[in-house]
C-alpha positions in Angstrom: 0.7 22.2 2.2 1.0 25.4 4.1 1.1 27.4 0.9 -2.1 25.7 -0.3 -3.9 26.3 3.0 -2.7 29.9 3.0 -4.0 30.4 -0.5 -7.5 29.5 0.7 -7.7 25.7 0.2 -9.5 23.9 3.0 -9.2 20.3 1.7 -5.8 19.1 0.5 -4.7 15.7 -0.8 -1.0 15.0 -0.2 0.6 12.3 -2.4 3.8 10.5 -1.4 5.0 7.1 -2.5 4.7 4.0 -0.2 7.6 4.1 2.1 8.2 7.8 1.7 7.0 8.7 5.2 3.4 9.8 4.8 2.5 9.0 8.5 5.6 10.9 9.8 4.7 13.9 7.5 1.2 14.2 8.7 2.2 13.6 12.3 4.4 16.6 12.0 1.4 18.6 10.7 -0.7 17.4 13.6 2.0 18.3 16.2 2.2 21.8 14.6 -1.6 22.2 14.7 -1.8 21.2 18.4 0.8 23.8 19.3 -1.6 26.4 17.8 -4.4 25.1 20.0 -6.2 23.1 17.3 -8.1 19.8 17.8 -7.3 17.0 15.3 -9.1 13.8 14.3 -7.1 11.2 12.3 -8.9 8.5 10.4 -7.7 5.1 9.2 -9.8 2.4 7.5 -8.2 -0.6 9.3 -7.1 -1.3 12.9 -3.6 -2.0 11.7 -3.4 1.5 10.2 -4.9 3.0 13.4 -2.2 1.2 15.5 0.6 2.3 13.1 -0.6 6.0 13.3 -0.7 5.8 17.1 2.8 4.4 17.3 4.2 7.1 15.0 2.4 9.8 17.1 3.8 8.4 20.3 7.3 8.3 18.8 7.0 11.9 17.9 5.8 12.9 21.4 2.2 13.7 20.3 -0.1 12.7 23.1 -3.4 11.4 21.7 -6.5 9.3 22.4 -7.9 6.4 20.5 -11.6 6.2 19.7 -12.2 2.5 20.0 -14.2 0.0 22.2 -10.9 -1.1 23.6 -9.9 2.3 24.9 -11.4 4.7 27.4 -12.7 8.0 26.0 -10.5 11.0 26.5 -10.7 14.7 25.8 -7.2 15.0 24.4 -6.8 17.4 21.5 -5.7 14.6 19.1 -7.9 11.5 18.5 -7.2 8.6 16.2 -10.1 6.4 15.0 -11.1 3.8 12.5 -13.7 5.1 10.0 -16.3 2.6 10.9 -16.0 3.2 14.6 -16.1 7.0 14.2 -19.1 6.8 11.8 -21.1 4.8 14.5 -20.1 7.3 17.3 -20.8 10.6 15.6 -23.9 11.2 17.7 -21.8 10.5 20.9 -18.7 12.5 19.9 -19.6 16.1 20.6 -15.9 17.3 20.4 -15.3 19.8 17.6 -12.3 19.2 15.4 -10.4 21.9 13.5 -8.4 19.4 11.3 -9.4 16.0 9.9 -6.5 13.9 8.6 -7.5 11.0 6.4 -4.9 8.2 5.9 -5.1 6.2 2.6 -7.5 8.9 1.4 -8.2 7.2 -2.0 -10.9 5.4 0.0 -12.6 8.7 1.0 -15.3 8.7 -1.6 -17.1 6.0 0.3 -20.3 6.9 2.2 -18.9 6.3 5.7 -16.1 8.8 5.1 -18.4 11.4 3.6 -20.7 11.1 6.7 -17.8 12.0 8.9 -16.6 14.9 6.7 -20.2 16.3 6.7 -20.3 16.3 10.5 -17.3 18.7 10.6 -18.0 21.2 7.8 -15.8 23.9 9.2 -12.7 21.7 9.7 -9.8 21.8 7.3 -9.0 18.4 5.7 -5.7 16.7 4.9 -5.8 13.5 3.0 -2.7 11.4 2.4 -2.1 8.6 0.0 0.5 7.0 -2.2 -2.0 6.3 -4.9 -4.7 9.0 -5.5 -6.6 6.8 -8.0 -9.5 4.5 -7.7 -10.4 1.3 -9.6 -13.9 2.6 -10.2 -12.5 5.7 -11.9 -14.1 8.2 -9.5 -12.1 11.4 -9.1 -10.9 12.5 -5.7 -11.9 16.0 -6.7 -15.3 15.1 -5.2 -13.6 15.4 -1.8 -10.4 17.5 -2.2 -9.8 20.9 -3.8 -6.1 20.6 -4.6 -3.2 18.1 -4.6 0.3 18.5 -3.3 2.6 15.9 -4.7 5.8 14.9 -2.8 9.0 13.5 -4.4 8.5 10.4 -6.6 10.0 6.9 -6.1 13.0 7.6 -8.3 13.9 10.8 -6.3 13.4 9.1 -3.0 15.6 6.2 -4.2 18.4 8.6 -5.3 18.3 10.1 -1.9 18.5 6.7 -0.2 15.1 7.1 1.5 14.0 4.0 -0.5 16.0 1.1 -1.8 16.5 0.3 -5.5 14.2 -2.4 -6.9 14.7 -5.1 -9.5 11.6 -6.8 -11.1 11.9 -10.3 -12.5 9.2 -12.0 -14.6 9.1 -15.6 -15.8 9.4 -16.3 -19.5 5.8 -17.5 -19.7 3.0 -15.7 -17.9 -0.6 -17.0 -17.4 -2.9 -16.2 -20.3 -5.7 -14.1 -18.8 -7.2 -13.0 -22.1 -10.4 -15.1 -21.6 -11.1 -13.8 -18.1 -14.0 -11.5 -17.4 -13.7 -8.1 -15.9 -15.9 -7.1 -13.0 -15.9 -3.6 -11.3 -12.8 -2.7 -13.2 -10.6 -5.7 -12.3 -10.4 -9.4 -13.2 -13.3 -11.5 -11.9 -11.9 -13.1 -8.8 -13.4 -16.5 -9.1 -12.0 -17.0 -12.6 -8.7 -15.4 -11.6 -8.3 -17.7 -8.6 -8.9 -20.8 -10.7 -6.3 -19.6 -13.2 -3.6 -18.6 -10.7 -4.2 -21.7 -8.5 -2.7 -23.9 -11.2 0.1 -26.0 -9.7 2.6 -25.0 -12.3 2.0 -21.3 -11.7 2.6 -21.6 -8.0 5.5 -24.0 -8.4 7.2 -21.5 -10.8 7.0 -18.8 -8.2 8.4 -21.0 -5.5 11.3 -22.1 -7.7 11.9 -18.4 -8.6 12.2 -17.4 -4.9 14.5 -20.4 -4.2 16.8 -19.4 -7.1 16.8 -15.6 -6.7 16.4 -14.7 -3.0 16.0 -17.7 -0.7 15.5 -16.8 2.9 14.9 -13.1 2.1 11.7 -12.0 4.0 9.0 -12.1 1.4 5.4 -11.2 1.2 3.2 -13.0 -1.4 0.0 -11.5 -2.8 -2.6 -14.1 -3.7 -6.1 -13.8 -5.2 -8.3 -15.1 -2.4 -7.9 -17.1 0.8 -7.9 -20.5 -0.8 -5.3 -19.4 -3.3 -3.1 -17.8 -0.6 -3.3 -21.0 1.5 -2.2 -23.1 -1.5 0.8 -20.8 -1.9 1.9 -21.0 1.7 1.6 -24.8 1.6 3.7 -24.9 -1.6 6.5 -22.9 0.1 6.4 -25.1 3.2 6.7 -28.2 1.1 9.8 -26.6 -0.5 11.4 -26.2 2.9 10.6 -22.6 3.7 9.0 -21.2 6.8 5.8 -19.9 5.4 2.3 -18.9 6.6 -1.0 -17.5 5.3 -2.8 -14.5 6.7 -6.1 -12.8 5.8 -8.8 -10.6 7.2 -10.3 -13.4 9.1 -7.1 -14.1 11.0 -7.4 -12.8 14.6 -5.9 -9.4 15.2 -3.2 -10.7 17.6 -2.2 -13.5 15.2 -2.1 -11.1 12.2 0.3 -8.8 14.2 2.4 -11.8 15.2 2.7 -13.2 11.7 3.5 -9.9 10.1 6.1 -9.1 12.8 7.6 -12.6 12.2 8.8 -11.4 8.8 10.9 -8.7 10.5 12.3 -11.0 13.2 13.4 -13.7 10.8 11.0 -16.3 12.2 9.2 -16.5 8.8 10.6 -16.6 5.3 7.4 -16.1 3.4 4.0 -14.7 4.4 1.2 -15.2 1.9 -1.9 -13.0 2.0 -5.0 -11.8 0.1 -6.1 -8.2 0.3 -4.4 -7.5 3.7 -0.8 -6.4 3.4 -1.1 -4.0 0.5 -1.7 -1.0 2.8 -0.6 0.1 6.2 2.1 -2.5 6.8 5.5 -1.1 7.9 8.1 -3.9 8.0 11.3 -2.5 6.5 12.9 -6.0 6.6 10.6 -7.2 3.8 13.0 -7.6 0.9 10.9 -9.3 -1.7 7.3 -9.3 -3.0 6.0 -12.2 -5.0 3.1 -11.2 -7.2 0.6 -13.9 -7.9 -2.5 -11.7 -8.0 -2.8 -10.1 -11.5 -4.6 -6.8 -11.3 -5.8 -4.0 -13.5 -5.5 -1.6 -10.6 -2.4 0.6 -10.7 -3.0 1.6 -7.1 -3.1 -2.0 -5.9 0.1 -2.8 -7.8 2.0 0.1 -6.4 0.8 -0.5 -2.9 2.0 -4.2 -3.2 5.5 -3.5 -4.6 5.9 -0.6 -2.2 6.0 -3.0 0.8 9.6 -3.9 -0.2 11.0 -0.4 -0.7 11.7 0.7 2.8 15.4 0.7 3.8 16.7 -1.7 6.5 20.2 -2.6 7.8 22.0 -4.8 5.2 19.2 -4.3 2.6 20.8 -3.0 -0.6 18.0 -3.8 -3.1 14.4 -5.0 -3.2 13.3 -7.9 -5.4 9.9 -8.2 -7.1 9.1 -11.6 -8.5 6.2 -10.8 -10.8 4.4 -13.9 -11.8 1.2 -11.9 -12.5 2.5 -9.7 -15.3 1.6 -6.6 -13.4 4.8 -4.7 -14.3 4.0 -5.1 -18.0 0.5 -3.6 -17.3 1.5 -0.8 -15.1 5.2 -0.1 -15.5 8.2 -0.3 -13.2 7.8 0.8 -9.6 10.0 3.9 -10.1 8.5 5.0 -13.4 7.4 8.6 -13.5 3.6 9.0 -13.0 1.2 11.9 -13.4 -1.3 12.1 -10.6 -4.6 14.1 -10.7 -7.7 14.5 -8.6 -9.9 14.3 -11.7 -11.6 11.2 -12.9 -9.1 8.7 -14.1 -8.3 8.7 -17.8 -7.5 5.4 -19.3 -4.7 7.0 -21.2 -2.9 8.2 -18.1 -0.2 6.2 -16.3 -0.2 3.4 -18.8 2.7 1.1 -18.7 5.3 1.9 -21.4 5.2 -0.6 -24.3 9.0 -0.8 -24.6 9.8 -2.6 -21.3 12.1 -5.4 -22.1 12.8 -8.7 -20.3 16.4 -9.7 -20.2 16.9 -13.0 -21.9 19.8 -13.9 -19.6 18.3 -13.2 -16.1 14.6 -12.3 -16.6 14.9 -8.8 -15.1 12.5 -6.2 -16.6 13.8 -2.8 -17.6 13.6 0.1 -20.1 15.4 -0.7 -23.3 19.2 -0.5 -23.0 22.3 -2.1 -24.4 23.0 -3.8 -21.1 20.8 -5.3 -18.4 20.9 -3.2 -15.3 20.5 -6.4 -13.2 23.1 -8.8 -14.6 25.0 -6.8 -17.2 24.2 -9.1 -20.1 
C-alpha cells in the first residue's frame, strides 16, 4: 500500500480474505497516519461493522470518535461513521479528512458512498474488502485506481492464520433450473418457495446432527420466513437454535450472535445479516440453504467459519445450496480485478468431485482428503 501511494496512487483497494485481518490491517494504517498528524474518516455500511471497527481501534490504542446520534460529537483526528449517517451530516461536518477508509468497499459504487467521497476530493482513499466484485458486474475501477491483493485463503491456512475447511454436499441438491434470475441472482420469492420444502430443511438438520452436532453453526436462509422455518426445524430436533434478521433489535442481534461464541446457542439462522462484519471465531460450521449466483456472497458466508479459535482444528461447510459447485472451494485460487466482472473469471472448476463415501467435495484425487476413501 505504501508503495502504491508513493507511486502516485490516491485511491487504493486492498483485498484480503474474510478472517485474514482486514480491520487490523487498516487500523495499523490509521494509527500510522495519525502519528503523522493526519485526520482519518472510517466508513462502514452497518452498525455492527462500525462497532467492530471501533473495538479494533480501541484494542490497538487508537483514540477515536464515533459519528452517530448515540454519541456526542468530538474533534478527535479519527472518526468512525456509518455511511448513511455520514451522508446525512455532510453539511454539519466541517472537519477536513486526509484519509478515507472504506470497509467492505465493494459497496462503494452506491450513490451515498460517492457523495461522501466527492465531499473530500483531496483525501487519499483506502478501500478494503474480501471480495472486490459486485453482483451487478460494475467494476470498482470507477472508484479505485489500483488494487493491492494480500495473501489468499490457501496461504493464510498454511500459515495457521485460518483453519482448514471441509465442504460436504448432499447426494441430491434442489433443482433450480426453472427459477428466474433477477438483478443477477435467483428471484427470491421463487427461491424461498423451493428451499422452504420440508425435505430440504430436514436434510440439512440431519446432516448437522450427523457431522458436527453442537458445533456453533450459522445458517444462511433465503428470507425471514425461510430462516424462521430453519430455526424451528433445528429446535424440534433438540438443538438450541434462533433466528435473526435486520428487523431484530440491535441489542438482541448482538446478544444472539454472541451466544454462538459463548455456547448458549448451537445454531443461529439468518437472512442477509451475518455474511459481513461478524467476527465470532468460535463459529465452526456454516450451513448453506441460500443458493446464490454471487461469488462474493458465497465467500463472505463460508468465511465466517475460517477464523481460528481454541480447540478448533477444522471448519465444516454443509452446502445444501450447491454453491461450492457454482463457485469452487473456499480456498481455490482466484484472480481479482477492479475491472468490470467477466463471466469467464473465477468460475468454479468443473472437475470438483463428491466423495461417494462421505460426501466431501474436493479436487480429483485417488483418495478423499476428508475420510481417506
